[in-house]
Structures are given as structure tokens and as C-alpha cells.
C-alpha positions in Angstrom: 15.8 -15.8 -5.4 17.2 -12.7 -4.0 14.5 -10.0 -3.1 16.1 -6.7 -4.0 12.5 -4.7 -4.6 9.1 -5.4 -2.3 6.1 -3.5 -3.9 3.3 -2.7 -1.8 -0.2 -1.2 -3.3 -1.6 1.2 -1.0 -5.2 3.2 -1.4 -5.7 4.1 2.3 -7.4 1.8 2.9 -7.4 -0.5 6.6 -6.5 -3.7 4.3 -3.9 -1.6 2.6 -2.3 -0.3 5.9 -2.1 -3.6 6.6 -0.2 -5.0 3.6 2.0 -2.1 4.6 2.8 -2.8 7.4 3.7 -7.0 6.1 5.7 -5.9 3.2 8.0 -3.6 5.4 8.3 -6.9 7.4 9.3 -8.9 4.2 11.3 -6.0 2.9 13.3 -6.0 6.7 14.1 -10.0 6.4 15.6 -9.2 3.3 17.3 -6.0 3.3 14.9 -5.0 0.9 14.0 -1.6 -1.1 10.1 -1.1 0.0 8.2 0.6 -2.6 5.2 2.4 -1.5 2.7 2.7 -4.2 -0.2 4.9 -4.7 -1.9 5.2 -7.8 -5.2 7.5 -9.0 -7.4 7.4 -11.5 -8.2 10.7 -13.2 -12.2 11.1 -12.8 -14.2 13.2 -15.9 -15.1 16.1 -15.1 -18.3 17.0 -17.5 -17.6 21.1 -17.2 -14.1 21.3 -16.3 -10.9 19.1 -17.5 -7.3 20.2 -16.0 -4.3 20.2 -18.3 -2.4 19.9 -15.9 -2.1 16.5 -14.1 -0.8 18.4 -11.2 -3.9 20.5 -11.4 -5.8 17.3 -10.2 -8.0 16.9 -6.5 -7.5 13.4 -7.3 -4.3 13.3 -7.5 -4.0 15.8 -4.4 -6.5 13.4 -2.5 -3.9 10.4 -3.6 -0.7 12.1 -2.5 -2.6 13.3 1.2 -3.6 9.4 1.6 -0.1 7.7 0.5 1.5 10.2 3.3 -1.1 9.6 6.1 -0.7 5.9 5.4 3.0 6.4 5.4 2.5 8.4 9.0 0.6 5.7 10.4 3.0 3.1 9.5 6.5 5.4 10.8 7.1 2.7 13.5 7.5 -0.2 10.7 9.2 1.6 8.1 12.2 2.6 10.8 15.2 1.8 9.3 14.1 0.9 5.8 14.9 1.7 2.4 11.5 3.4 1.3 10.4 4.9 -2.1 7.2 6.1 -2.3 5.7 7.1 -5.6 2.0 8.5 -6.6 1.0 7.5 -10.5 -2.0 8.0 -12.3 -3.9 5.4 -14.0 -6.0 1.8 -13.7 -4.7 0.6 -10.2 -4.3 -2.8 -11.9 -2.3 -1.6 -14.5 -0.5 0.3 -13.2 0.8 -2.9 -10.1 1.2 -4.9 -12.6 3.3 -2.8 -14.7 5.5 -1.5 -11.2 5.8 -5.8 -10.3 7.6 -6.1 -13.8 10.6 -4.5 -11.6 9.8 -5.9 -7.9 11.1 -9.1 -6.2 7.0 -9.1 -4.3 3.6 -7.4 -4.7 1.9 -7.0 -1.4 -1.8 -5.6 -1.2 -4.4 -6.0 1.2 -7.6 -8.1 0.3 -9.8 -5.3 -0.3 -8.9 -1.5 -1.0 -11.4 1.5 -0.7 -14.1 0.1 -3.1 -14.6 -2.8 0.3 -15.4 -5.6 -2.4 -18.9 -6.5 -1.9 -18.6 -9.2 0.1 -16.2 -11.0 -2.0 -13.0 -12.7 -0.3 -10.4 -10.8 -2.8 -11.4 -7.2 -4.3 -10.7 -6.9 -8.1 -7.5 -4.9 -7.4 -5.4 -8.1 -6.2 -7.9 -11.0 -7.7 -6.1 -9.2 -11.0 -3.0 -8.7 -9.7 -2.2 -12.2 -8.4 -3.5 -13.6 -12.0 -1.1 -11.4 -13.8 2.0 -10.0 -11.6 5.1 -10.6 -12.7 6.6 -11.4 -9.7 4.9 -13.6 -7.3 2.3 -11.7 -5.0 0.8 -12.0 -1.2 -2.7 -10.6 -0.6 -3.5 -9.6 2.9 -6.9 -11.2 3.8 -9.1 -8.4 5.9 -9.3 -10.6 8.8 -5.4 -10.8 9.2 -5.5 -6.7 8.3 -7.4 -6.1 11.0 -5.2 -8.1 13.4 -2.4 -6.1 12.0 -3.2 -3.1 12.7 -4.6 -3.6 16.2 -1.2 -5.4 17.2 0.5 -2.1 16.0 -1.8 0.4 17.8 -1.1 -1.6 20.8 2.6 -1.3 20.7 2.6 2.3 20.0 0.3 2.6 22.6 0.8 4.1 26.3 2.1 1.7 28.0 4.3 0.7 25.4 6.3 4.5 25.2 6.3 4.2 28.7 8.1 1.1 29.0 10.6 2.5 26.2 11.2 5.7 28.8 12.5 3.4 31.4 
């Protein structure tokens, strides 16, 4: 099986950041396109409902989370073919639909919802059980280690060494 597309779901959480770093590594190894997907859900407002989804505060927040996530992973993404998308819907449903076009789906074990102490959150569990492609779920402890290792690599001592 040749891997042509690696899909990663991100929501601004630590787990999603680590999933992005891992997905970048998989995409680099396979010389595959990396698709970074953020999903937002429309929250019903009791008084005002925007006619156009483009007017939604939730959409704006999702775009900002995606941009911040990509910015933090800039070094890991260097040299990769990266496509970022923001889609509306329930996260599990949107990720499952997107998995039909992917060769690998990478997720953090827990997103912004936290998971309530469970080893795997609901979105990761649903995707692992129903995706159209293989799924890698990054455990929280691995996520923290990847984030810390990435921070150390891009810290001042590394920058100084590069300048020499």
C-alpha cells in the first residue's frame, strides 16, 4: 500500500499538536501530502443565527486555532506538501468522511473536551472504530513528550548551534 495522503485532525489541544507532529513525520517518510483538518460545529444562538456560515464566531475561532496549530508546528512541516482545511459539522462525522480519501488518519487521544479521565476520547474512539483508513491515536503521555522534544529542538541552544 502506497501512502499518498496523511490526514490529521486538529482542534488546538496538546494532543492534536502532537498528532500533527506525528502525522508530519509519517507524511515525510511516505513523501505523502499532509492534510490538516479542523472541524467546527455551529452553536445555536437563542437570539441571533447568522445566515451565512462565514459570519460565524465559531468558524472564526476554528480558523484561528488552525493557524496557531500550524504556526507551532512550522519546523516539523517544513518541506512538506501541506493542505489545511476548516469544515463544518460534527468532528467524528467530518473526520470519518474525510478518511475515505486518506491513507492514514492521525488523532490525539483527547481533544479540547479533555476525555473525562478516559484513555481515549469520544472522537478518537469513533474514528478508530469506523474510519475508512488505518488510524493512529497519539496517547496523551506521548503527546506531551513530543511537544517537549519539539520545544527543545527549536529552543535558543539549537538556534545558536545552527548559526555556527
